[in-house]
FIKOLZA-1660 file (N, C-alpha, C; in steps of 0.1 Angstrom, whole numbers, plus 5000, padded with zeros to 4 digits):
% residues 65
   i   px   py   pz ch aa at
   1 4985 4931 4868  A  M  N
   1 4982 4946 4882  A  M CA
   1 4981 4940 4887  A  M  C
   2 4984 4947 4900  A  A  N
   2 4977 4944 4912  A  A CA
   2 4965 4953 4920  A  A  C
   3 4955 4943 4925  A  T  N
   3 4947 4949 4929  A  T CA
   3 4939 4950 4935  A  T  C
   4 4934 4961 4943  A  F  N
   4 4929 4967 4959  A  F CA
   4 4912 4962 4959  A  F  C
   5 4906 4955 4971  A  E  N
   5 4897 4964 4974  A  E CA
   5 4896 4968 4983  A  E  C
   6 4879 4977 4988  A  D  N
   6 4881 4989 4990  A  D CA
   6 4871 4977 5009  A  D  C
   7 4879 4975 5016  A  R  N
   7 4890 4970 5031  A  R CA
   7 4906 4973 5035  A  R  C
   8 4903 4968 5045  A  G  N
   8 4922 4973 5050  A  G CA
   8 4929 4962 5048  A  G  C
   9 4938 4968 5044  A  Y  N
   9 4957 4958 5040  A  Y CA
   9 4966 4965 5053  A  Y  C
  10 4969 4951 5060  A  N  N
  10 4981 4956 5065  A  N CA
  10 4995 4957 5054  A  N  C
  11 5007 4960 5056  A  I  N
  11 5023 4954 5058  A  I CA
  11 5025 4943 5047  A  I  C
  12 5023 4935 5049  A  D  N
  12 5023 4923 5048  A  D CA
  12 5019 4917 5033  A  D  C
  13 5005 4921 5032  A  E  N
  13 4998 4921 5027  A  E CA
  13 4997 4926 5011  A  E  C
  14 5004 4940 5014  A  I  N
  14 5001 4950 4999  A  I CA
  14 5017 4946 4994  A  I  C
  15 5022 4945 5004  A  I  N
  15 5036 4937 5002  A  I CA
  15 5039 4919 4995  A  I  C
  16 5028 4910 4994  A  G  N
  16 5031 4901 4994  A  G CA
  16 5027 4902 4972  A  G  C
  17 5025 4886 4973  A  K  N
  17 5027 4877 4959  A  K CA
  17 5017 4886 4949  A  K  C
  18 5006 4885 4957  A  D  N
  18 4991 4883 4952  A  D CA
  18 4989 4903 4953  A  D  C
  19 4995 4912 4961  A  H  N
  19 5001 4922 4952  A  H CA
  19 5008 4930 4943  A  H  C
  20 5022 4937 4952  A  L  N
  20 5027 4939 4951  A  L CA
  20 5042 4944 4946  A  L  C
  21 5045 4930 4952  A  R  N
  21 5057 4919 4953  A  R CA
  21 5066 4925 4954  A  R  C
  22 5070 4930 4960  A  V  N
  22 5082 4943 4970  A  V CA
  22 5083 4933 4980  A  V  C
  23 5098 4939 4988  A  S  N
  23 5108 4936 5000  A  S CA
  23 5100 4943 5008  A  S  C
  24 5098 4946 5018  A  R  N
  24 5095 4954 5032  A  R CA
  24 5107 4961 5033  A  R  C
  25 5117 4961 5030  A  H  N
  25 5129 4974 5022  A  H CA
  25 5118 4978 5020  A  H  C
  26 5121 4978 5007  A  T  N
  26 5121 4984 4990  A  T CA
  26 5107 4986 5000  A  T  C
  27 5091 4988 4999  A  F  N
  27 5080 4991 5004  A  F CA
  27 5087 5008 5016  A  F  C
  28 5093 5005 5026  A  N  N
  28 5092 5011 5036  A  N CA
  28 5102 5028 5037  A  N  C
  29 5113 5021 5026  A  K  N
  29 5123 5035 5015  A  K CA
  29 5119 5038 5009  A  K  C
  30 5110 5038 4997  A  H  N
  30 5109 5037 4982  A  H CA
  30 5094 5039 4979  A  H  C
  31 5083 5029 4987  A  I  N
  31 5069 5034 4978  A  I CA
  31 5069 5043 4997  A  I  C
  32 5062 5036 5007  A  R  N
  32 5049 5043 5020  A  R CA
  32 5066 5053 5023  A  R  C
  33 5074 5062 5017  A  K  N
  33 5082 5075 5020  A  K CA
  33 5080 5082 5010  A  K  C
  34 5072 5076 5000  A  E  N
  34 5064 5087 4988  A  E CA
  34 5063 5096 4992  A  E  C
  35 5058 5110 4990  A  K  N
  35 5047 5119 4994  A  K CA
  35 5032 5116 4991  A  K  C
  36 5027 5108 4977  A  N  N
  36 5014 5113 4971  A  N CA
  36 5011 5100 4982  A  N  C
  37 5016 5090 4986  A  F  N
  37 5011 5077 4996  A  F CA
  37 5007 5082 5001  A  F  C
  38 4994 5071 5001  A  P  N
  38 4984 5072 5014  A  P CA
  38 4983 5072 5030  A  P  C
  39 4981 5079 5037  A  E  N
  39 4987 5077 5053  A  E CA
  39 4973 5064 5054  A  E  C
  40 4985 5057 5063  A  P  N
  40 4975 5049 5071  A  P CA
  40 4961 5053 5081  A  P  C
  41 4950 5042 5080  A  Y  N
  41 4939 5046 5091  A  Y CA
  41 4941 5043 5098  A  Y  C
  42 4948 5029 5103  A  F  N
  42 4947 5024 5109  A  F CA
  42 4966 5029 5125  A  F  C
  43 4973 5030 5131  A  E  N
  43 4983 5021 5133  A  E CA
  43 4984 5031 5147  A  E  C
  44 4988 5013 5151  A  S  N
  44 4990 5008 5168  A  S CA
  44 5002 5002 5176  A  S  C
  45 5014 5006 5176  A  G  N
  45 5019 5000 5180  A  G CA
  45 5028 4987 5165  A  G  C
  46 5026 4976 5163  A  N  N
  46 5027 4972 5154  A  N CA
  46 5019 4969 5141  A  N  C
  47 5007 4972 5142  A  S  N
  47 4996 4976 5135  A  S CA
  47 4997 4983 5120  A  S  C
  48 4991 4987 5111  A  V  N
  48 4998 4994 5103  A  V CA
  48 4983 4994 5091  A  V  C
  49 4973 4995 5093  A  L  N
  49 4959 4997 5082  A  L CA
  49 4960 5004 5075  A  L  C
  50 4957 4997 5057  A  F  N
  50 4956 5010 5045  A  F CA
  50 4949 5006 5042  A  F  C
  51 4940 5015 5037  A  W  N
  51 4929 5017 5032  A  W CA
  51 4932 5008 5008  A  W  C
  52 4928 5002 5012  A  G  N
  52 4919 4995 4993  A  G CA
  52 4921 5001 4990  A  G  C
  53 4908 5004 4987  A  T  N
  53 4910 5017 4977  A  T CA
  53 4915 5025 4971  A  T  C
  54 4923 5032 4979  A  R  N
  54 4934 5046 4982  A  R CA
  54 4947 5041 4974  A  R  C
  55 4948 5028 4982  A  I  N
  55 4959 5022 4977  A  I CA
  55 4963 5019 4964  A  I  C
  56 4951 5017 4952  A  Q  N
  56 4941 5016 4939  A  Q CA
  56 4945 5024 4936  A  Q  C
  57 4939 5034 4942  A  Y  N
  57 4938 5056 4934  A  Y CA
  57 4953 5055 4935  A  Y  C
  58 4959 5055 4942  A  W  N
  58 4973 5057 4942  A  W CA
  58 4986 5053 4926  A  W  C
  59 4979 5036 4928  A  I  N
  59 4992 5031 4915  A  I CA
  59 4980 5026 4908  A  I  C
  60 4967 5037 4902  A  D  N
  60 4963 5041 4888  A  D CA
  60 4972 5056 4885  A  D  C
  61 4963 5066 4891  A  K  N
  61 4976 5073 4895  A  K CA
  61 4994 5075 4891  A  K  C
  62 4997 5072 4897  A  K  N
  62 5008 5063 4889  A  K CA
  62 5011 5058 4872  A  K  C
  63 5004 5052 4874  A  S  N
  63 5003 5046 4866  A  S CA
  63 4998 5055 4849  A  S  C
  64 4993 5060 4855  A  G  N
  64 4988 5071 4842  A  G CA
  64 4977 5068 4839  A  G  C
  65 4963 5055 4844  A  R  N
  65 4953 5049 4843  A  R CA
  65 4946 5059 4848  A  R  C
% end
């Protein structure tokens, strides 16, 4: 299962082999568009960063932990 630390993650790190293991298309179409998925804390041009603790909380809530 994916675990995220208390730091910022870009999209490539989130979808990578160490975390969610999904394609960018799947992430943008199904995961990121979900109503409860956390908003990025930094978004400028091609740079989008998400807090790892918020993603971890979302995963835990989604899985029922």
